[in-house]
C-alpha positions as CSV (number, residue, x, y, z in Angstrom):
1,M,99.2,32.6,45.1
2,K,101.0,30.6,47.6
3,L,103.1,32.7,50.2
4,R,107.1,31.7,50.9
5,I,108.9,32.0,54.0
6,G,112.6,30.9,54.4
7,P,114.9,30.2,57.7
8,V,114.8,31.6,60.7
9,I,117.3,35.1,60.6
10,E,117.1,36.3,64.4
11,T,116.7,34.3,67.4
12,A,117.0,35.5,71.0
13,L,118.4,34.7,74.2
14,Y,118.0,37.0,77.3
15,V,120.6,37.3,79.7
16,D,122.2,38.7,83.0
17,D,125.3,39.9,82.3
18,L,125.7,40.9,78.3
19,T,129.5,41.2,78.6
20,R,130.4,37.9,79.7
21,S,127.5,36.2,77.3
22,V,129.1,38.2,74.2
23,E,132.4,36.5,75.5
24,F,131.3,33.3,75.8
25,Y,129.5,33.0,73.0
26,Q,132.7,34.3,70.7
27,R,134.9,32.5,72.7
28,V,132.9,28.9,72.6
29,L,131.2,29.4,69.2
30,G,133.4,31.6,67.4
31,F,130.4,34.4,67.1
32,K,131.7,37.8,66.2
33,P,129.4,40.8,67.3
34,T,127.8,42.7,64.0
35,S,129.4,45.9,65.2
36,E,130.1,46.9,68.5
37,F,128.0,47.0,71.2
38,D,127.5,49.1,74.3
39,P,127.8,46.6,77.6
40,D,125.5,48.7,79.7
41,G,122.9,48.6,76.4
42,R,119.8,46.7,75.7
43,L,121.4,43.8,73.1
44,C,124.0,42.8,70.9
45,A,123.5,40.9,67.6
46,L,126.4,38.0,67.2
47,H,126.6,36.8,63.6
48,V,125.5,32.9,63.0
49,T,126.0,32.7,59.3
50,T,125.7,35.8,56.5
51,D,122.0,35.6,57.3
52,Q,121.6,34.8,60.8
53,V,122.0,36.4,63.9
54,L,121.9,35.4,67.5
55,L,120.3,38.1,69.7
56,L,121.5,38.7,73.2
57,F,119.2,41.1,75.1
58,K,120.1,42.2,78.6
59,K,116.9,41.1,80.6
60,G,114.7,43.3,81.3
61,A,116.3,46.4,79.6
62,S,113.7,46.1,76.7
63,V,110.5,45.4,78.6
64,K,109.1,49.0,76.7
65,A,108.7,49.4,72.6
66,T,111.4,51.4,71.0
67,V,110.8,54.1,69.1
68,T,112.9,55.0,66.3
69,P,112.5,57.5,63.2
70,F,112.0,54.5,61.1
71,G,109.4,53.0,63.4
72,T,108.4,51.1,66.3
73,I,110.2,47.7,67.8
74,P,108.0,46.4,70.0
75,A,108.8,45.0,73.4
76,T,110.7,41.7,74.0
77,D,111.9,40.3,77.5
78,G,112.3,36.4,78.6
79,D,113.4,34.5,81.5
80,G,114.0,30.8,82.2
81,S,116.3,28.2,80.4
82,L,115.8,29.0,76.8
83,H,116.8,26.3,74.1
84,V,118.2,26.9,70.7
85,A,120.2,24.7,68.5
86,F,122.9,25.5,65.8
87,A,123.6,23.0,62.6
88,I,127.1,21.2,62.5
89,P,128.3,19.2,59.7
90,A,128.0,15.3,61.1
91,S,132.1,15.5,60.0
92,D,132.6,17.8,62.6
93,F,131.0,16.0,65.8
94,E,134.2,15.1,67.5
95,A,136.1,18.3,66.9
96,W,133.3,20.3,68.1
97,R,132.9,17.8,71.3
98,N,136.8,18.6,71.7
99,R,136.5,22.5,71.5
100,L,133.7,22.7,73.6
101,R,135.5,20.5,76.5
102,E,138.6,22.9,75.7
103,S,136.6,26.1,75.7
104,G,135.4,25.6,79.1
105,A,132.2,24.9,77.9
106,A,131.0,21.4,80.0
107,V,129.4,19.0,78.0
108,E,125.5,18.0,79.4
109,S,125.4,15.3,76.8
110,T,125.5,13.5,73.5
111,F,122.4,12.4,72.1
112,S,122.0,9.6,68.9
113,W,118.5,10.4,67.3
114,P,117.1,6.9,66.0
115,D,115.9,8.0,62.5
116,G,119.7,9.7,62.3
117,G,121.9,12.6,63.0
118,R,123.9,13.2,66.6
119,S,123.1,16.5,69.4
120,I,125.8,17.7,71.3
121,Y,124.1,19.6,74.2
122,F,125.7,22.2,76.6
123,R,124.9,25.5,78.7
124,D,125.8,29.3,78.4
125,P,126.4,31.2,81.7
126,D,122.3,31.9,82.0
127,S,121.7,27.8,81.9
128,H,120.4,28.3,78.4
129,N,120.3,24.5,76.3
130,I,122.7,25.3,73.8
131,E,122.8,22.4,71.2
132,L,124.8,21.6,68.2
133,K,123.2,18.8,65.7
134,T,124.1,17.5,62.8
135,S,120.5,16.3,60.9
136,N,117.4,18.1,60.4
137,W,114.0,17.3,62.0
138,Y,113.8,14.2,60.4
139,G,117.2,13.2,61.0
140,N,118.6,13.7,57.4
141,D,121.9,14.9,57.5
142,L,122.5,18.7,56.8
143,A,123.7,19.6,53.5
144,W,126.9,21.8,53.7
């Protein structure tokens, strides 16, 4: 039997100020929290797509396992400048570049991949490297 695996459904970034980061991702990328969050809490999940979320963890707030009546969630934490890429349609490339500028997110660079596709790079308030990309890893346009 061949075991199957699907797309990434959660990815996490670790931030200094949860409120500031939630506001940034709402304003710049339009991500909405999955539910209300406690700014003094340890995390906020933001909708990316129907089946995907971006988890914003407050740095240092999850260094111990979380024990619940349903099971234990292992400890997690991170530091430094991390990277995450989000897919965008090639036809929306210029509109996204304009939105980033209008929202106050400084475009650090744009890149044309040798095998096809383009990327826009910018930083969030914690200096994480955020990429908006029009192609998959092999340079093929993404299906929309």
